[in-house]
N, CA, C and O atoms as CSV, one atom per row, in Angstrom:
chain,resi,resn,atom,element,x,y,z
A,1,MET,N,N,0.839,-1.173,0.000
A,1,MET,CA,C,0.000,0.000,0.000
A,1,MET,C,C,0.887,1.241,0.000
A,1,MET,O,O,1.755,1.362,0.865
A,2,PRO,N,N,0.702,2.157,-0.931
A,2,PRO,CA,C,1.564,3.339,-1.004
A,2,PRO,C,C,1.280,4.319,0.129
A,2,PRO,O,O,0.184,4.358,0.687
A,3,LEU,N,N,2.294,5.100,0.445
A,3,LEU,CA,C,2.163,6.161,1.440
A,3,LEU,C,C,1.771,7.437,0.718
A,3,LEU,O,O,2.468,7.878,-0.197
A,4,LYS,N,N,0.663,8.030,1.124
A,4,LYS,CA,C,0.199,9.281,0.518
A,4,LYS,C,C,0.507,10.428,1.464
A,4,LYS,O,O,0.255,10.330,2.665
A,5,PHE,N,N,1.050,11.511,0.932
A,5,PHE,CA,C,1.234,12.718,1.728
A,5,PHE,C,C,0.927,13.923,0.860
A,5,PHE,O,O,1.095,13.895,-0.360
A,6,THR,N,N,0.479,14.967,1.506
A,6,THR,CA,C,0.097,16.192,0.808
A,6,THR,C,C,1.013,17.325,1.243
A,6,THR,O,O,1.306,17.491,2.427
A,7,LEU,N,N,1.456,18.099,0.265
A,7,LEU,CA,C,2.277,19.268,0.550
A,7,LEU,C,C,1.458,20.523,0.298
A,7,LEU,O,O,0.729,20.624,-0.689
A,8,ARG,N,N,1.592,21.462,1.198
A,8,ARG,CA,C,0.950,22.758,1.027
A,8,ARG,C,C,1.759,23.584,0.027
A,8,ARG,O,O,2.914,23.257,-0.244
A,9,PRO,N,N,1.175,24.645,-0.524
A,9,PRO,CA,C,1.918,25.495,-1.461
A,9,PRO,C,C,3.230,25.979,-0.841
A,9,PRO,O,O,3.250,26.492,0.278
A,10,GLY,N,N,4.307,25.808,-1.575
A,10,GLY,CA,C,5.626,26.249,-1.137
A,10,GLY,C,C,6.324,25.301,-0.169
A,10,GLY,O,O,7.486,25.524,0.170
A,11,GLU,N,N,5.650,24.255,0.281
A,11,GLU,CA,C,6.240,23.322,1.229
A,11,GLU,C,C,7.234,22.404,0.522
A,11,GLU,O,O,7.119,22.146,-0.676
A,12,LYS,N,N,8.214,21.915,1.288
A,12,LYS,CA,C,9.233,21.023,0.747
A,12,LYS,C,C,9.231,19.719,1.519
A,12,LYS,O,O,8.747,19.637,2.648
A,13,VAL,N,N,9.782,18.710,0.881
A,13,VAL,CA,C,9.957,17.406,1.493
A,13,VAL,C,C,11.314,16.868,1.039
A,13,VAL,O,O,11.758,17.136,-0.077
A,14,ILE,N,N,11.964,16.107,1.918
A,14,ILE,CA,C,13.213,15.437,1.557
A,14,ILE,C,C,12.881,13.965,1.380
A,14,ILE,O,O,12.356,13.329,2.294
A,15,VAL,N,N,13.185,13.424,0.205
A,15,VAL,CA,C,12.962,12.011,-0.085
A,15,VAL,C,C,14.298,11.417,-0.503
A,15,VAL,O,O,14.868,11.795,-1.526
A,16,ASN,N,N,14.788,10.484,0.301
A,16,ASN,CA,C,16.085,9.840,0.037
A,16,ASN,C,C,17.186,10.860,-0.242
A,16,ASN,O,O,18.012,10.663,-1.132
A,17,GLY,N,N,17.191,11.945,0.520
A,17,GLY,CA,C,18.232,12.956,0.414
A,17,GLY,C,C,17.974,14.037,-0.617
A,17,GLY,O,O,18.702,15.029,-0.651
A,18,ALA,N,N,16.957,13.879,-1.465
A,18,ALA,CA,C,16.635,14.882,-2.480
A,18,ALA,C,C,15.529,15.805,-1.954
A,18,ALA,O,O,14.516,15.334,-1.439
A,19,VAL,N,N,15.730,17.109,-2.087
A,19,VAL,CA,C,14.721,18.074,-1.668
A,19,VAL,C,C,13.744,18.279,-2.825
A,19,VAL,O,O,14.140,18.589,-3.948
A,20,ILE,N,N,12.460,18.096,-2.522
A,20,ILE,CA,C,11.401,18.262,-3.516
A,20,ILE,C,C,10.494,19.372,-3.010
A,20,ILE,O,O,10.055,19.345,-1.860
A,21,GLY,N,N,10.212,20.346,-3.864
A,21,GLY,CA,C,9.357,21.458,-3.475
A,21,GLY,C,C,8.039,21.446,-4.213
A,21,GLY,O,O,7.940,20.968,-5.343
A,22,ARG,N,N,7.035,21.979,-3.557
A,22,ARG,CA,C,5.705,22.115,-4.151
A,22,ARG,C,C,5.564,23.524,-4.677
A,22,ARG,O,O,6.072,24.472,-4.079
A,23,GLY,N,N,4.879,23.664,-5.790
A,23,GLY,CA,C,4.657,24.974,-6.390
A,23,GLY,C,C,3.585,25.760,-5.662
A,23,GLY,O,O,3.480,25.698,-4.437
A,24,GLU,N,N,2.797,26.493,-6.412
A,24,GLU,CA,C,1.800,27.382,-5.828
A,24,GLU,C,C,0.512,26.676,-5.426
A,24,GLU,O,O,-0.268,27.224,-4.647
A,25,GLU,N,N,0.276,25.491,-5.932
A,25,GLU,CA,C,-0.947,24.752,-5.623
A,25,GLU,C,C,-0.617,23.587,-4.691
A,25,GLU,O,O,0.454,22.990,-4.808
A,26,PRO,N,N,-1.527,23.256,-3.763
A,26,PRO,CA,C,-1.291,22.069,-2.938
A,26,PRO,C,C,-1.367,20.814,-3.799
A,26,PRO,O,O,-2.005,20.814,-4.852
A,27,GLY,N,N,-0.730,19.773,-3.359
A,27,GLY,CA,C,-0.764,18.543,-4.139
A,27,GLY,C,C,-0.450,17.330,-3.297
A,27,GLY,O,O,0.223,17.420,-2.270
A,28,SER,N,N,-0.945,16.201,-3.745
A,28,SER,CA,C,-0.695,14.932,-3.070
A,28,SER,C,C,0.351,14.146,-3.847
A,28,SER,O,O,0.438,14.225,-5.072
A,29,PHE,N,N,1.137,13.390,-3.099
A,29,PHE,CA,C,2.160,12.538,-3.671
A,29,PHE,C,C,2.027,11.161,-3.057
A,29,PHE,O,O,1.504,11.005,-1.953
A,30,TYR,N,N,2.505,10.168,-3.781
A,30,TYR,CA,C,2.488,8.803,-3.293
A,30,TYR,C,C,3.900,8.243,-3.360
A,30,TYR,O,O,4.609,8.434,-4.348
A,31,LEU,N,N,4.300,7.554,-2.306
A,31,LEU,CA,C,5.550,6.808,-2.313
A,31,LEU,C,C,5.168,5.339,-2.429
A,31,LEU,O,O,4.514,4.785,-1.546
A,32,PHE,N,N,5.584,4.715,-3.530
A,32,PHE,CA,C,5.207,3.330,-3.794
A,32,PHE,C,C,6.248,2.327,-3.319
A,32,PHE,O,O,6.003,1.121,-3.331
A,33,ASN,N,N,7.394,2.814,-2.907
A,33,ASN,CA,C,8.404,1.906,-2.375
A,33,ASN,C,C,8.979,2.518,-1.101
A,33,ASN,O,O,8.661,3.655,-0.751
A,34,LYS,N,N,9.816,1.766,-0.419
A,34,LYS,CA,C,10.408,2.241,0.823
A,34,LYS,C,C,11.330,3.417,0.523
A,34,LYS,O,O,12.191,3.342,-0.353
A,35,ALA,N,N,11.133,4.501,1.265
A,35,ALA,CA,C,11.953,5.692,1.085
A,35,ALA,C,C,12.072,6.417,2.416
A,35,ALA,O,O,11.155,6.383,3.237
A,36,ASN,N,N,13.191,7.061,2.621
A,36,ASN,CA,C,13.374,7.910,3.795
A,36,ASN,C,C,12.914,9.305,3.418
A,36,ASN,O,O,13.405,9.891,2.454
A,37,PHE,N,N,11.955,9.841,4.192
A,37,PHE,CA,C,11.448,11.162,3.861
A,37,PHE,C,C,11.104,11.935,5.121
A,37,PHE,O,O,10.758,11.358,6.151
A,38,LEU,N,N,11.204,13.242,5.018
A,38,LEU,CA,C,10.769,14.176,6.054
A,38,LEU,C,C,10.159,15.384,5.375
A,38,LEU,O,O,10.704,15.897,4.397
A,39,ARG,N,N,9.032,15.838,5.890
A,39,ARG,CA,C,8.448,17.086,5.405
A,39,ARG,C,C,9.291,18.241,5.919
A,39,ARG,O,O,9.968,18.125,6.940
A,40,GLY,N,N,9.243,19.340,5.209
A,40,GLY,CA,C,10.036,20.503,5.587
A,40,GLY,C,C,9.851,20.924,7.032
A,40,GLY,O,O,10.816,21.315,7.689
A,41,ARG,N,N,8.633,20.851,7.534
A,41,ARG,CA,C,8.370,21.258,8.913
A,41,ARG,C,C,8.962,20.284,9.927
A,41,ARG,O,O,9.075,20.619,11.106
A,42,GLU,N,N,9.340,19.085,9.489
A,42,GLU,CA,C,9.943,18.093,10.380
A,42,GLU,C,C,11.470,18.160,10.369
A,42,GLU,O,O,12.126,17.557,11.218
A,43,VAL,N,N,12.031,18.886,9.417
A,43,VAL,CA,C,13.486,18.965,9.272
A,43,VAL,C,C,14.049,19.986,10.251
A,43,VAL,O,O,13.579,21.121,10.323
A,44,MET,N,N,15.054,19.570,10.998
A,44,MET,CA,C,15.722,20.488,11.915
A,44,MET,C,C,17.056,20.908,11.314
A,44,MET,O,O,17.843,20.073,10.868
A,45,LYS,N,N,17.296,22.199,11.308
A,45,LYS,CA,C,18.571,22.734,10.851
A,45,LYS,C,C,19.557,22.741,12.019
A,45,LYS,O,O,19.156,22.788,13.182
A,46,ASP,N,N,20.849,22.693,11.695
A,46,ASP,CA,C,21.895,22.708,12.726
A,46,ASP,C,C,21.703,23.861,13.700
A,46,ASP,O,O,21.833,23.686,14.912
A,47,SER,N,N,21.398,25.028,13.173
A,47,SER,CA,C,21.283,26.226,14.007
A,47,SER,C,C,20.119,26.158,14.985
A,47,SER,O,O,20.115,26.875,15.985
A,48,ALA,N,N,19.130,25.309,14.715
A,48,ALA,CA,C,17.961,25.188,15.595
A,48,ALA,C,C,18.188,24.194,16.733
A,48,ALA,O,O,17.388,24.135,17.667
A,49,ALA,N,N,19.253,23.425,16.668
A,49,ALA,CA,C,19.527,22.403,17.688
A,49,ALA,C,C,20.185,23.062,18.900
A,49,ALA,O,O,21.380,22.893,19.145
A,50,ASP,N,N,19.386,23.810,19.646
A,50,ASP,CA,C,19.906,24.609,20.759
A,50,ASP,C,C,19.658,23.991,22.134
A,50,ASP,O,O,19.962,24.612,23.152
A,51,THR,N,N,19.115,22.790,22.175
A,51,THR,CA,C,18.965,22.041,23.425
A,51,THR,C,C,19.475,20.626,23.190
A,51,THR,O,O,19.642,20.196,22.048
A,52,ILE,N,N,19.719,19.915,24.273
A,52,ILE,CA,C,20.239,18.546,24.135
A,52,ILE,C,C,19.218,17.645,23.442
A,52,ILE,O,O,19.597,16.757,22.678
A,53,GLU,N,N,17.920,17.867,23.704
A,53,GLU,CA,C,16.884,17.061,23.062
A,53,GLU,C,C,16.858,17.312,21.554
A,53,GLU,O,O,16.660,16.387,20.767
A,54,LYS,N,N,17.056,18.557,21.165
A,54,LYS,CA,C,17.082,18.895,19.742
A,54,LYS,C,C,18.344,18.369,19.074
A,54,LYS,O,O,18.314,18.004,17.899
A,55,LYS,N,N,19.444,18.325,19.803
A,55,LYS,CA,C,20.672,17.728,19.255
A,55,LYS,C,C,20.470,16.239,19.015
A,55,LYS,O,O,20.962,15.684,18.032
A,56,LEU,N,N,19.744,15.601,19.920
A,56,LEU,CA,C,19.428,14.186,19.746
A,56,LEU,C,C,18.571,13.991,18.495
A,56,LEU,O,O,18.825,13.084,17.701
A,57,TYR,N,N,17.564,14.833,18.320
A,57,TYR,CA,C,16.701,14.786,17.135
A,57,TYR,C,C,17.548,14.964,15.872
A,57,TYR,O,O,17.393,14.222,14.902
A,58,LEU,N,N,18.435,15.945,15.894
A,58,LEU,CA,C,19.256,16.249,14.721
A,58,LEU,C,C,20.127,15.062,14.317
A,58,LEU,O,O,20.229,14.748,13.131
A,59,ILE,N,N,20.750,14.404,15.280
A,59,ILE,CA,C,21.628,13.288,14.917
A,59,ILE,C,C,20.813,12.103,14.401
A,59,ILE,O,O,21.268,11.391,13.506
A,60,ILE,N,N,19.618,11.880,14.949
A,60,ILE,CA,C,18.754,10.819,14.415
A,60,ILE,C,C,18.330,11.168,12.992
A,60,ILE,O,O,18.274,10.300,12.121
A,61,GLN,N,N,18.036,12.430,12.765
A,61,GLN,CA,C,17.669,12.899,11.425
A,61,GLN,C,C,18.795,12.622,10.427
A,61,GLN,O,O,18.539,12.176,9.309
A,62,LEU,N,N,20.023,12.884,10.827
A,62,LEU,CA,C,21.167,12.636,9.940
A,62,LEU,C,C,21.335,11.148,9.645
A,62,LEU,O,O,21.646,10.762,8.518
A,63,ILE,N,N,21.129,10.318,10.661
A,63,ILE,CA,C,21.217,8.871,10.456
A,63,ILE,C,C,20.144,8.429,9.459
A,63,ILE,O,O,20.401,7.619,8.568
A,64,TYR,N,N,18.956,8.967,9.622
A,64,TYR,CA,C,17.802,8.597,8.796
A,64,TYR,C,C,17.965,9.042,7.346
A,64,TYR,O,O,17.741,8.258,6.424
A,65,LEU,N,N,18.355,10.297,7.147
A,65,LEU,CA,C,18.406,10.841,5.789
A,65,LEU,C,C,19.677,10.490,5.023
A,65,LEU,O,O,19.676,10.473,3.792
A,66,PHE,N,N,20.747,10.213,5.738
A,66,PHE,CA,C,22.031,9.946,5.087
A,66,PHE,C,C,22.616,8.627,5.594
A,66,PHE,O,O,23.588,8.628,6.350
A,67,PRO,N,N,22.026,7.502,5.177
A,67,PRO,CA,C,22.461,6.199,5.692
A,67,PRO,C,C,23.923,5.877,5.387
A,67,PRO,O,O,24.529,5.051,6.070
A,68,GLU,N,N,24.485,6.513,4.383
A,68,GLU,CA,C,25.892,6.258,4.065
A,68,GLU,C,C,26.820,6.742,5.183
A,68,GLU,O,O,27.954,6.273,5.287
A,69,ASN,N,N,26.354,7.671,6.015
A,69,ASN,CA,C,27.142,8.174,7.149
A,69,ASN,C,C,26.659,7.621,8.478
A,69,ASN,O,O,27.091,8.081,9.534
A,70,ALA,N,N,25.769,6.641,8.438
A,70,ALA,CA,C,25.145,6.120,9.653
A,70,ALA,C,C,26.151,5.583,10.676
A,70,ALA,O,O,25.993,5.869,11.863
A,71,PRO,N,N,27.171,4.823,10.281
A,71,PRO,CA,C,28.079,4.281,11.311
A,71,PRO,C,C,28.702,5.369,12.196
A,71,PRO,O,O,28.721,5.228,13.419
A,72,GLU,N,N,29.203,6.436,11.602
A,72,GLU,CA,C,29.810,7.501,12.420
A,72,GLU,C,C,28.748,8.282,13.188
A,72,GLU,O,O,29.000,8.716,14.311
A,73,ASN,N,N,27.578,8.465,12.608
A,73,ASN,CA,C,26.520,9.194,13.302
A,73,ASN,C,C,25.897,8.372,14.426
A,73,ASN,O,O,25.403,8.939,15.400
A,74,LEU,N,N,25.913,7.053,14.307
A,74,LEU,CA,C,25.426,6.214,15.408
A,74,LEU,C,C,26.329,6.332,16.630
A,74,LEU,O,O,25.847,6.276,17.761
A,75,VAL,N,N,27.619,6.492,16.418
A,75,VAL,CA,C,28.543,6.718,17.536
A,75,VAL,C,C,28.199,8.046,18.207
A,75,VAL,O,O,28.146,8.125,19.435
A,76,LYS,N,N,27.966,9.089,17.409
A,76,LYS,CA,C,27.574,10.389,17.960
A,76,LYS,C,C,26.238,10.288,18.680
A,76,LYS,O,O,26.043,10.908,19.725
A,77,PHE,N,N,25.312,9.503,18.121
A,77,PHE,CA,C,24.013,9.298,18.749
A,77,PHE,C,C,24.183,8.758,20.161
A,77,PHE,O,O,23.554,9.257,21.094
A,78,GLU,N,N,25.025,7.746,20.328
A,78,GLU,CA,C,25.220,7.138,21.651
A,78,GLU,C,C,25.746,8.165,22.645
A,78,GLU,O,O,25.329,8.173,23.804
A,79,THR,N,N,26.645,9.020,22.214
A,79,THR,CA,C,27.192,10.060,23.093
A,79,THR,C,C,26.119,11.061,23.492
A,79,THR,O,O,25.990,11.402,24.668
A,80,ILE,N,N,25.351,11.530,22.519
A,80,ILE,CA,C,24.303,12.511,22.795
A,80,ILE,C,C,23.185,11.878,23.618
A,80,ILE,O,O,22.625,12.532,24.498
A,81,LEU,N,N,22.855,10.623,23.348
A,81,LEU,CA,C,21.832,9.928,24.128
A,81,LEU,C,C,22.247,9.846,25.596
A,81,LEU,O,O,21.440,10.128,26.482
A,82,ALA,N,N,23.481,9.467,25.857
A,82,ALA,CA,C,23.959,9.362,27.240
A,82,ALA,C,C,23.892,10.725,27.936
A,82,ALA,O,O,23.491,10.811,29.097
A,83,GLU,N,N,24.276,11.764,27.241
A,83,GLU,CA,C,24.216,13.117,27.811
A,83,GLU,C,C,22.763,13.529,28.078
A,83,GLU,O,O,22.460,14.134,29.106
A,84,THR,N,N,21.880,13.197,27.148
A,84,THR,CA,C,20.465,13.531,27.318
A,84,THR,C,C,19.887,12.785,28.514
A,84,THR,O,O,19.112,13.354,29.282
A,85,MET,N,N,20.252,11.529,28.677
A,85,MET,CA,C,19.763,10.754,29.814
A,85,MET,C,C,20.244,11.339,31.140
A,85,MET,O,O,19.519,11.301,32.135
A,86,ARG,N,N,21.462,11.880,31.159
A,86,ARG,CA,C,21.969,12.517,32.385
A,86,ARG,C,C,21.185,13.790,32.707
A,86,ARG,O,O,20.887,14.070,33.868
A,87,HIS,N,N,20.855,14.561,31.658
A,87,HIS,CA,C,20.165,15.837,31.857
A,87,HIS,C,C,18.657,15.688,32.007
A,87,HIS,O,O,18.006,16.551,32.595
A,88,ARG,N,N,18.103,14.618,31.489
A,88,ARG,CA,C,16.647,14.429,31.500
A,88,ARG,C,C,16.272,13.124,32.194
A,88,ARG,O,O,15.669,12.236,31.592
A,89,ALA,N,N,16.637,13.024,33.467
A,89,ALA,CA,C,16.311,11.825,34.237
A,89,ALA,C,C,14.803,11.605,34.290
A,89,ALA,O,O,14.344,10.475,34.453
A,90,ASP,N,N,14.036,12.677,34.153
A,90,ASP,CA,C,12.579,12.587,34.160
A,90,ASP,C,C,12.028,11.901,32.910
A,90,ASP,O,O,10.864,11.501,32.884
A,91,ALA,N,N,12.857,11.766,31.879
A,91,ALA,CA,C,12.396,11.219,30.602
A,91,ALA,C,C,13.107,9.917,30.228
A,91,ALA,O,O,13.198,9.576,29.049
A,92,LEU,N,N,13.606,9.196,31.224
A,92,LEU,CA,C,14.377,7.979,30.938
A,92,LEU,C,C,13.568,6.938,30.166
A,92,LEU,O,O,14.104,6.274,29.278
A,93,GLU,N,N,12.311,6.793,30.488
A,93,GLU,CA,C,11.484,5.811,29.781
A,93,GLU,C,C,11.345,6.184,28.304
A,93,GLU,O,O,11.489,5.331,27.429
A,94,ALA,N,N,11.069,7.447,28.035
A,94,ALA,CA,C,10.944,7.911,26.647
A,94,ALA,C,C,12.269,7.790,25.906
A,94,ALA,O,O,12.292,7.394,24.740
A,95,LEU,N,N,13.364,8.124,26.563
A,95,LEU,CA,C,14.678,8.037,25.931
A,95,LEU,C,C,15.086,6.590,25.677
A,95,LEU,O,O,15.744,6.301,24.678
A,96,THR,N,N,14.706,5.688,26.561
A,96,THR,CA,C,14.965,4.264,26.344
A,96,THR,C,C,14.209,3.780,25.113
A,96,THR,O,O,14.723,2.976,24.336
A,97,GLU,N,N,12.984,4.274,24.940
A,97,GLU,CA,C,12.198,3.922,23.752
A,97,GLU,C,C,12.852,4.493,22.491
A,97,GLU,O,O,12.896,3.816,21.464
A,98,VAL,N,N,13.358,5.719,22.553
A,98,VAL,CA,C,14.064,6.313,21.411
A,98,VAL,C,C,15.263,5.441,21.051
A,98,VAL,O,O,15.486,5.141,19.879
A,99,ALA,N,N,16.024,5.041,22.047
A,99,ALA,CA,C,17.197,4.187,21.801
A,99,ALA,C,C,16.785,2.865,21.159
A,99,ALA,O,O,17.434,2.397,20.224
A,100,ARG,N,N,15.702,2.264,21.663
A,100,ARG,CA,C,15.217,1.003,21.089
A,100,ARG,C,C,14.837,1.178,19.623
A,100,ARG,O,O,15.169,0.343,18.782
A,101,LEU,N,N,14.142,2.266,19.326
A,101,LEU,CA,C,13.734,2.541,17.943
A,101,LEU,C,C,14.939,2.743,17.027
A,101,LEU,O,O,14.973,2.217,15.915
A,102,VAL,N,N,15.920,3.500,17.493
A,102,VAL,CA,C,17.126,3.730,16.684
A,102,VAL,C,C,17.867,2.419,16.466
A,102,VAL,O,O,18.280,2.120,15.346
A,103,HIS,N,N,18.039,1.643,17.515
A,103,HIS,CA,C,18.783,0.384,17.389
A,103,HIS,C,C,18.072,-0.625,16.497
A,103,HIS,O,O,18.709,-1.512,15.928
A,104,SER,N,N,16.755,-0.494,16.375
A,104,SER,CA,C,16.014,-1.394,15.481
A,104,SER,C,C,15.882,-0.818,14.068
A,104,SER,O,O,15.285,-1.449,13.195
A,105,GLY,N,N,16.437,0.377,13.842
A,105,GLY,CA,C,16.406,0.984,12.509
A,105,GLY,C,C,15.124,1.727,12.187
A,105,GLY,O,O,14.902,2.096,11.033
A,106,ASP,N,N,14.282,1.953,13.172
A,106,ASP,CA,C,13.010,2.662,12.963
A,106,ASP,C,C,13.226,4.158,13.259
A,106,ASP,O,O,12.713,4.694,14.242
A,107,TYR,N,N,13.984,4.798,12.396
A,107,TYR,CA,C,14.423,6.175,12.630
A,107,TYR,C,C,13.283,7.190,12.583
A,107,TYR,O,O,13.285,8.156,13.346
A,108,TYR,N,N,12.327,6.984,11.711
A,108,TYR,CA,C,11.219,7.941,11.614
A,108,TYR,C,C,10.440,7.980,12.928
A,108,TYR,O,O,10.135,9.060,13.435
A,109,ARG,N,N,10.120,6.821,13.475
A,109,ARG,CA,C,9.408,6.795,14.760
A,109,ARG,C,C,10.293,7.325,15.889
A,109,ARG,O,O,9.795,7.942,16.831
A,110,ALA,N,N,11.585,7.090,15.799
A,110,ALA,CA,C,12.506,7.636,16.802
A,110,ALA,C,C,12.478,9.171,16.759
A,110,ALA,O,O,12.525,9.824,17.801
A,111,LEU,N,N,12.401,9.733,15.568
A,111,LEU,CA,C,12.307,11.189,15.444
A,111,LEU,C,C,11.021,11.704,16.093
A,111,LEU,O,O,11.043,12.683,16.838
A,112,LYS,N,N,9.914,11.042,15.805
A,112,LYS,CA,C,8.634,11.445,16.382
A,112,LYS,C,C,8.673,11.382,17.904
A,112,LYS,O,O,8.189,12.292,18.576
A,113,ALA,N,N,9.255,10.296,18.457
A,113,ALA,CA,C,9.332,10.146,19.897
A,113,ALA,C,C,10.240,11.212,20.514
A,113,ALA,O,O,9.951,11.733,21.591
A,114,THR,N,N,11.329,11.530,19.833
A,114,THR,CA,C,12.255,12.547,20.336
A,114,THR,C,C,11.614,13.933,20.308
A,114,THR,O,O,11.817,14.730,21.224
A,115,ALA,N,N,10.855,14.216,19.278
A,115,ALA,CA,C,10.203,15.524,19.158
A,115,ALA,C,C,9.246,15.780,20.319
A,115,ALA,O,O,9.009,16.935,20.673
A,116,LYS,N,N,8.704,14.753,20.905
A,116,LYS,CA,C,7.803,14.909,22.054
A,116,LYS,C,C,8.535,15.411,23.291
A,116,LYS,O,O,7.899,15.869,24.241
A,117,LEU,N,N,9.865,15.329,23.293
A,117,LEU,CA,C,10.664,15.756,24.447
A,117,LEU,C,C,10.929,17.259,24.471
A,117,LEU,O,O,11.415,17.794,25.467
A,118,PHE,N,N,10.604,17.940,23.363
A,118,PHE,CA,C,10.815,19.405,23.337
A,118,PHE,C,C,9.616,20.127,22.804
A,118,PHE,O,O,9.624,21.354,22.716
């Protein structure tokens, strides 16, 4: 079953590392095969990662969108995760779930779970 998503006018999406933009009219798109994608509103820029939770989101995003760099980014993920766990003892259960999702390769859900922390 294909994944359907709709972009608003001027909105962008990243699909397998390629940025795709929508023109002046809204439109629906279908992904018929497995693809890594994020809508523009879900993409975090380096400059926006101003908290430890956002840094965690950013590194998961990099792992997800650029699998060719995943081994080095997974090492960074472990470092940032440990730091986040030290600073957010109140969120250990959620962070453990984020770690489980990342370790199982479910990066999109890991991003969603991490976004709930900020």
